[in-house]
VOGU-3710 file (C-alpha; in Angstrom, 3 decimals, decimal comma):
1> mtnqdrfhsl> -78,925/-184,372/-46,061  -78,625/-187,401/-43,820  -78,552/-187,313/-40,025  -74,856/-188,226/-40,152  -74,136/-185,262/-42,466  -76,043/-182,957/-40,103  -74,051/-184,319/-37,165  -70,722/-183,627/-38,937  -71,885/-180,126/-39,939  -72,897/-179,418/-36,349
11> davrgfalml> -69,488/-180,660/-35,135  -67,756/-178,308/-37,570  -69,836/-175,352/-36,335  -69,113/-176,241/-32,683  -65,396/-176,571/-33,432  -65,347/-173,188/-35,158  -67,281/-171,565/-32,286  -64,857/-173,040/-29,740  -61,826/-171,786/-31,694  -63,429/-168,328/-32,002
21> alallfvagv> -64,181/-168,212/-28,253  -60,596/-169,196/-27,386  -59,213/-166,554/-29,751  -61,419/-163,885/-28,151  -60,271/-164,927/-24,666  -56,642/-164,678/-25,784  -57,169/-161,203/-27,248  -59,041/-160,089/-24,112  -56,213/-161,414/-21,938  -53,667/-159,389/-23,888
31> afgadvdgkw> -55,856/-156,289/-24,013  -56,803/-156,430/-20,341  -53,518/-157,801/-19,022  -51,658/-156,629/-16,007  -51,924/-152,964/-15,013  -48,284/-152,328/-14,201  -48,078/-148,630/-15,084  -46,809/-146,537/-12,201  -44,398/-146,651/-9,288  -43,979/-149,794/-7,173
41> dgiwkipgme> -41,944/-150,034/-3,938  -40,723/-152,967/-1,889  -37,975/-154,420/0,271  -35,334/-156,790/-1,078  -34,525/-159,078/1,847  -31,139/-160,746/1,707  -29,385/-162,428/4,640  -28,578/-159,744/7,198  -29,963/-156,860/5,111  -33,175/-155,259/3,950
51> ipvsytfkad> -32,725/-153,033/0,888  -35,525/-150,662/-0,189  -36,166/-150,879/-3,925  -38,407/-148,971/-6,304  -39,533/-149,649/-9,859  -41,409/-147,461/-12,302  -43,111/-149,396/-15,086  -44,821/-148,425/-18,327  -46,659/-150,969/-20,466  -46,895/-150,609/-24,226
61> gaaltgtssg> -48,742/-153,653/-25,511  -46,524/-156,652/-24,745  -43,472/-154,428/-24,116  -42,482/-153,268/-20,636  -40,207/-150,288/-20,059  -39,222/-148,405/-16,955  -36,555/-147,932/-14,336  -35,225/-149,525/-11,184  -33,784/-147,600/-8,263  -32,147/-148,667/-5,043
71> penttipikd> -31,202/-147,164/-1,708  -28,807/-144,587/-3,163  -31,510/-143,348/-5,581  -29,488/-144,475/-8,577  -31,860/-145,052/-11,485  -31,183/-147,832/-13,978  -33,355/-148,453/-17,060  -34,859/-151,924/-17,234  -34,084/-153,992/-20,348  -35,823/-156,779/-22,255
81> gkidgnkisf> -39,187/-156,029/-20,582  -42,122/-158,222/-21,554  -45,749/-158,564/-20,490  -47,778/-161,730/-20,988  -51,202/-161,414/-19,360  -50,475/-160,885/-15,666  -46,847/-162,026/-15,968  -43,905/-159,688/-16,454  -40,206/-160,220/-17,018  -37,242/-157,882/-17,403
91> tvpinfngqe> -33,551/-157,500/-16,651  -31,595/-154,801/-14,866  -27,913/-154,581/-15,834  -25,640/-153,502/-12,977  -21,911/-152,889/-12,740  -20,373/-155,293/-10,221  -16,628/-154,844/-9,748  -16,201/-153,600/-13,313  -18,324/-156,321/-14,926  -21,903/-156,104/-16,098
101> vkmeykgvvs> -24,202/-158,479/-14,254  -27,795/-158,937/-15,388  -30,347/-159,193/-12,618  -33,204/-161,228/-14,117  -36,736/-160,649/-12,871  -39,976/-162,569/-13,394  -43,164/-161,505/-11,706  -46,886/-161,914/-11,315  -49,022/-158,780/-11,183  -52,216/-158,522/-9,169
111> pdkivltldm> -54,247/-155,364/-8,507  -52,521/-154,579/-5,198  -49,044/-156,112/-5,572  -46,383/-157,578/-7,795  -44,514/-160,646/-6,604  -41,103/-160,630/-8,296  -38,556/-163,405/-8,343  -35,071/-162,010/-8,821  -32,433/-164,371/-10,147  -28,954/-162,992/-9,651
121> mgqpteivlk> -26,146/-165,361/-10,596  -28,348/-168,403/-9,981  -29,590/-167,276/-6,565  -33,364/-166,568/-6,643  -35,006/-164,289/-4,084  -38,549/-162,953/-3,833  -39,522/-159,281/-3,634  -43,093/-158,125/-2,989  -43,916/-154,714/-4,426  -46,837/-152,439/-3,560
131> ktk> -48,110/-149,753/-5,916  -47,396/-146,259/-4,612  -48,418/-144,071/-7,597
//
């Protein structure tokens, strides 16, 4: 075997090792993704109002389920929930003057808070949630 053949063989081994390491990091990221399970509370601040909100989340792999509740303690199941590492997304369908409106959420989970961006009819607002249970 020539030195050039050894060099190419070593490159192939390094390439395989790099791909294996990246795959393991991806699997670890999915397995040890965001810990969203439990109850999270926050305040939705809109001009002239502060509305207390609460969310209860349950992770099942990459799927996110749970409920949303507002100031009148009405509970609405979340829909289309997804988890990708420390990122979550979901929708909450509400009835607004007889029409269903989807409130679309995207968030980043950290150990002590979730920062959600709520997009409702093209108007994004931020909600910071703290884990309560």
